[in-house]
A tleap script that builds the chain and sets N, CA, C and O, in Angstrom:
source leaprc.protein.ff14SB
mol = sequence {
  NMET ALA HIE LYS ILE THR ASP GLU CYS ILE
  GLY CYS GLU ASN CYS ILE SER VAL CYS PRO
  PHE ASP ALA ILE SER LYS LYS ASP ALA VAL
  CYS VAL ILE ASP PRO ASP VAL CYS VAL ASP
  CYS GLY ALA CYS ALA ALA GLN CYS PRO VAL
  SER ALA ILE GLU GLU CALA
}
set mol.1.N position { 16.634 24.438 -33.590 }
set mol.1.CA position { 17.751 25.355 -34.039 }
set mol.1.C position { 18.729 24.633 -35.094 }
set mol.1.O position { 19.067 23.476 -34.848 }
set mol.2.N position { 19.158 25.215 -36.162 }
set mol.2.CA position { 20.109 24.841 -37.007 }
set mol.2.C position { 21.205 24.569 -36.833 }
set mol.2.O position { 21.761 25.418 -36.136 }
set mol.3.N position { 21.953 23.616 -37.188 }
set mol.3.CA position { 23.085 23.114 -37.106 }
set mol.3.C position { 24.023 24.368 -37.732 }
set mol.3.O position { 23.603 25.220 -38.515 }
set mol.4.N position { 25.469 24.270 -37.171 }
set mol.4.CA position { 26.512 25.169 -37.687 }
set mol.4.C position { 27.653 24.423 -38.153 }
set mol.4.O position { 27.909 23.263 -37.829 }
set mol.5.N position { 28.375 25.206 -38.990 }
set mol.5.CA position { 29.858 24.774 -39.569 }
set mol.5.C position { 30.905 25.545 -39.287 }
set mol.5.O position { 31.108 26.648 -39.795 }
set mol.6.N position { 31.836 24.817 -38.203 }
set mol.6.CA position { 32.989 25.379 -37.409 }
set mol.6.C position { 34.035 25.715 -38.648 }
set mol.6.O position { 33.812 25.437 -39.826 }
set mol.7.N position { 35.043 26.271 -38.218 }
set mol.7.CA position { 36.329 26.624 -38.998 }
set mol.7.C position { 37.127 25.206 -39.419 }
set mol.7.O position { 38.074 25.101 -40.199 }
set mol.8.N position { 36.467 24.173 -38.676 }
set mol.8.CA position { 37.483 22.983 -39.195 }
set mol.8.C position { 36.912 22.427 -40.898 }
set mol.8.O position { 37.360 21.398 -41.403 }
set mol.9.N position { 36.092 23.131 -41.452 }
set mol.9.CA position { 35.509 22.863 -42.715 }
set mol.9.C position { 36.599 22.639 -43.715 }
set mol.9.O position { 37.511 23.465 -43.681 }
set mol.10.N position { 36.670 21.780 -44.504 }
set mol.10.CA position { 37.429 21.491 -45.571 }
set mol.10.C position { 37.081 21.922 -46.839 }
set mol.10.O position { 37.882 22.235 -47.720 }
set mol.11.N position { 35.669 21.936 -46.931 }
set mol.11.CA position { 35.008 22.376 -48.033 }
set mol.11.C position { 34.710 21.233 -49.109 }
set mol.11.O position { 34.483 21.442 -50.301 }
set mol.12.N position { 34.746 20.085 -48.528 }
set mol.12.CA position { 34.545 18.729 -49.373 }
set mol.12.C position { 33.344 19.011 -50.086 }
set mol.12.O position { 33.264 18.780 -51.293 }
set mol.13.N position { 32.428 19.481 -49.444 }
set mol.13.CA position { 30.761 19.604 -50.245 }
set mol.13.C position { 30.091 18.138 -49.974 }
set mol.13.O position { 28.983 17.972 -50.485 }
set mol.14.N position { 30.633 17.088 -49.244 }
set mol.14.CA position { 29.598 16.197 -48.696 }
set mol.14.C position { 28.289 16.442 -48.028 }
set mol.14.O position { 27.308 15.706 -48.122 }
set mol.15.N position { 28.365 17.498 -47.377 }
set mol.15.CA position { 27.423 17.894 -46.585 }
set mol.15.C position { 26.072 18.440 -47.559 }
set mol.15.O position { 24.880 18.186 -47.386 }
set mol.16.N position { 26.577 19.093 -48.398 }
set mol.16.CA position { 25.627 20.038 -49.731 }
set mol.16.C position { 25.210 19.167 -50.557 }
set mol.16.O position { 24.271 19.544 -51.258 }
set mol.17.N position { 25.753 17.657 -50.793 }
set mol.17.CA position { 25.094 16.687 -51.536 }
set mol.17.C position { 24.039 16.042 -50.851 }
set mol.17.O position { 23.147 15.543 -51.538 }
set mol.18.N position { 23.969 15.948 -49.406 }
set mol.18.CA position { 22.913 15.475 -48.680 }
set mol.18.C position { 21.782 16.008 -48.030 }
set mol.18.O position { 20.876 15.331 -47.544 }
set mol.19.N position { 21.867 17.434 -48.031 }
set mol.19.CA position { 20.864 18.198 -47.269 }
set mol.19.C position { 19.653 18.337 -48.296 }
set mol.19.O position { 19.693 18.783 -49.443 }
set mol.20.N position { 18.812 17.950 -47.746 }
set mol.20.CA position { 17.538 17.494 -48.297 }
set mol.20.C position { 16.696 19.020 -48.651 }
set mol.20.O position { 15.877 19.107 -49.566 }
set mol.21.N position { 17.054 20.117 -47.788 }
set mol.21.CA position { 16.583 21.295 -48.009 }
set mol.21.C position { 17.121 22.499 -48.553 }
set mol.21.O position { 16.574 23.601 -48.520 }
set mol.22.N position { 18.570 22.134 -49.213 }
set mol.22.CA position { 19.303 22.852 -49.747 }
set mol.22.C position { 19.809 24.026 -48.971 }
set mol.22.O position { 20.188 25.048 -49.543 }
set mol.23.N position { 19.818 23.879 -47.625 }
set mol.23.CA position { 20.532 24.924 -46.916 }
set mol.23.C position { 21.848 25.248 -46.627 }
set mol.23.O position { 22.158 26.163 -45.865 }
set mol.24.N position { 22.655 24.513 -47.223 }
set mol.24.CA position { 24.204 24.192 -47.143 }
set mol.24.C position { 24.507 24.800 -48.670 }
set mol.24.O position { 23.877 24.411 -49.654 }
set mol.25.N position { 25.608 25.856 -48.731 }
set mol.25.CA position { 26.321 26.151 -50.076 }
set mol.25.C position { 27.443 26.583 -49.614 }
set mol.25.O position { 27.533 26.680 -48.390 }
set mol.26.N position { 28.548 26.942 -50.422 }
set mol.26.CA position { 29.881 27.055 -50.433 }
set mol.26.C position { 30.117 28.423 -50.631 }
set mol.26.O position { 29.637 28.965 -51.626 }
set mol.27.N position { 30.885 29.149 -49.710 }
set mol.27.CA position { 31.499 30.362 -49.722 }
set mol.27.C position { 32.645 30.582 -49.131 }
set mol.27.O position { 32.942 30.345 -47.960 }
set mol.28.N position { 33.532 31.217 -50.289 }
set mol.28.CA position { 35.042 31.262 -49.792 }
set mol.28.C position { 35.738 29.888 -49.570 }
set mol.28.O position { 36.619 29.755 -48.721 }
set mol.29.N position { 35.395 29.075 -50.206 }
set mol.29.CA position { 35.890 27.479 -50.243 }
set mol.29.C position { 35.572 26.796 -48.757 }
set mol.29.O position { 36.228 25.832 -48.363 }
set mol.30.N position { 34.643 27.311 -48.075 }
set mol.30.CA position { 33.938 26.592 -47.032 }
set mol.30.C position { 32.530 26.548 -47.069 }
set mol.30.O position { 31.857 27.472 -47.528 }
set mol.31.N position { 32.024 25.436 -46.570 }
set mol.31.CA position { 30.395 25.374 -46.521 }
set mol.31.C position { 30.118 26.023 -45.278 }
set mol.31.O position { 30.756 26.029 -44.225 }
set mol.32.N position { 28.661 26.762 -45.719 }
set mol.32.CA position { 27.912 27.531 -44.952 }
set mol.32.C position { 26.381 26.727 -44.988 }
set mol.32.O position { 25.882 26.099 -45.921 }
set mol.33.N position { 25.817 27.001 -43.565 }
set mol.33.CA position { 24.336 26.752 -43.294 }
set mol.33.C position { 23.801 27.636 -43.347 }
set mol.33.O position { 24.331 28.530 -42.687 }
set mol.34.N position { 22.529 28.033 -44.058 }
set mol.34.CA position { 21.780 28.966 -43.748 }
set mol.34.C position { 20.570 28.611 -42.640 }
set mol.34.O position { 19.637 27.847 -42.890 }
set mol.35.N position { 20.728 29.180 -41.607 }
set mol.35.CA position { 19.866 29.023 -40.487 }
set mol.35.C position { 18.165 29.058 -40.627 }
set mol.35.O position { 17.397 28.426 -39.902 }
set mol.36.N position { 17.833 29.832 -41.591 }
set mol.36.CA position { 16.703 30.151 -41.891 }
set mol.36.C position { 16.226 29.147 -42.615 }
set mol.36.O position { 15.004 29.039 -42.504 }
set mol.37.N position { 16.801 28.264 -43.412 }
set mol.37.CA position { 16.280 26.975 -43.935 }
set mol.37.C position { 16.701 26.065 -43.494 }
set mol.37.O position { 16.053 25.078 -43.843 }
set mol.38.N position { 17.791 25.767 -42.637 }
set mol.38.CA position { 18.082 24.430 -42.176 }
set mol.38.C position { 17.013 24.006 -41.289 }
set mol.38.O position { 16.685 24.941 -40.559 }
set mol.39.N position { 16.256 22.801 -41.048 }
set mol.39.CA position { 15.392 22.121 -40.361 }
set mol.39.C position { 15.897 21.329 -39.303 }
set mol.39.O position { 15.100 20.748 -38.567 }
set mol.40.N position { 17.451 21.205 -39.086 }
set mol.40.CA position { 17.912 20.509 -37.932 }
set mol.40.C position { 18.039 19.189 -38.271 }
set mol.40.O position { 18.792 18.583 -37.509 }
set mol.41.N position { 17.524 18.481 -39.225 }
set mol.41.CA position { 17.911 16.993 -39.489 }
set mol.41.C position { 18.988 16.330 -39.074 }
set mol.41.O position { 18.906 15.158 -38.705 }
set mol.42.N position { 20.057 16.967 -39.087 }
set mol.42.CA position { 21.507 16.171 -38.673 }
set mol.42.C position { 22.064 15.638 -40.177 }
set mol.42.O position { 23.282 15.477 -40.099 }
set mol.43.N position { 21.617 15.360 -41.339 }
set mol.43.CA position { 21.773 14.631 -42.300 }
set mol.43.C position { 23.374 15.101 -42.951 }
set mol.43.O position { 24.049 14.398 -43.703 }
set mol.44.N position { 23.641 16.080 -42.584 }
set mol.44.CA position { 24.765 16.456 -43.062 }
set mol.44.C position { 25.907 16.331 -42.271 }
set mol.44.O position { 27.042 16.182 -42.723 }
set mol.45.N position { 25.525 16.408 -40.758 }
set mol.45.CA position { 26.579 16.082 -40.051 }
set mol.45.C position { 27.328 14.784 -39.854 }
set mol.45.O position { 28.473 14.587 -39.448 }
set mol.46.N position { 26.259 13.843 -40.299 }
set mol.46.CA position { 26.750 12.575 -40.472 }
set mol.46.C position { 27.680 12.210 -41.702 }
set mol.46.O position { 28.323 11.161 -41.728 }
set mol.47.N position { 27.703 13.030 -42.588 }
set mol.47.CA position { 28.417 12.767 -43.722 }
set mol.47.C position { 29.958 13.865 -43.547 }
set mol.47.O position { 30.820 13.672 -44.404 }
set mol.48.N position { 30.180 14.701 -42.721 }
set mol.48.CA position { 31.172 15.506 -42.614 }
set mol.48.C position { 32.527 14.459 -42.159 }
set mol.48.O position { 32.531 13.798 -41.121 }
set mol.49.N position { 33.418 14.470 -42.964 }
set mol.49.CA position { 34.565 13.691 -42.648 }
set mol.49.C position { 35.602 14.424 -41.503 }
set mol.49.O position { 36.600 13.812 -41.124 }
set mol.50.N position { 35.368 15.415 -41.126 }
set mol.50.CA position { 36.410 16.146 -40.362 }
set mol.50.C position { 35.555 16.518 -38.869 }
set mol.50.O position { 36.071 17.092 -37.910 }
set mol.51.N position { 34.350 16.111 -38.936 }
set mol.51.CA position { 33.363 16.511 -37.722 }
set mol.51.C position { 33.311 18.248 -37.356 }
set mol.51.O position { 33.414 18.793 -36.257 }
set mol.52.N position { 33.148 18.751 -38.477 }
set mol.52.CA position { 32.641 20.231 -38.706 }
set mol.52.C position { 31.629 20.801 -38.463 }
set mol.52.O position { 31.588 22.009 -38.229 }
set mol.53.N position { 30.449 19.899 -38.475 }
set mol.53.CA position { 29.139 20.310 -38.045 }
set mol.53.C position { 28.696 19.855 -36.940 }
set mol.53.O position { 28.680 18.661 -36.644 }
set mol.54.N position { 28.257 20.873 -36.166 }
set mol.54.CA position { 27.506 20.739 -34.923 }
set mol.54.C position { 26.374 21.484 -34.634 }
set mol.54.O position { 26.026 22.519 -35.203 }
set mol.55.N position { 25.737 20.834 -33.599 }
set mol.55.CA position { 24.297 21.540 -33.354 }
set mol.55.C position { 24.570 22.964 -32.711 }
set mol.55.O position { 25.326 23.130 -31.754 }
set mol.56.N position { 23.843 24.004 -33.372 }
set mol.56.CA position { 24.025 25.392 -33.025 }
set mol.56.C position { 23.514 25.548 -31.371 }
set mol.56.O position { 23.564 26.643 -30.810 }
savepdb mol mol.pdb
quit
């Protein structure tokens, strides 16, 4: 199951830069994960400074 980004996202883009599958993009000043592309590797969660990424 893919990870999800919660409302705590501050749009810093750290997660975008580490996603090996380009599953994360920025929309309306926050980051979003495409669940159809995400392989649940967790690389993004480790880079989020506000812990806004969690397992879905």
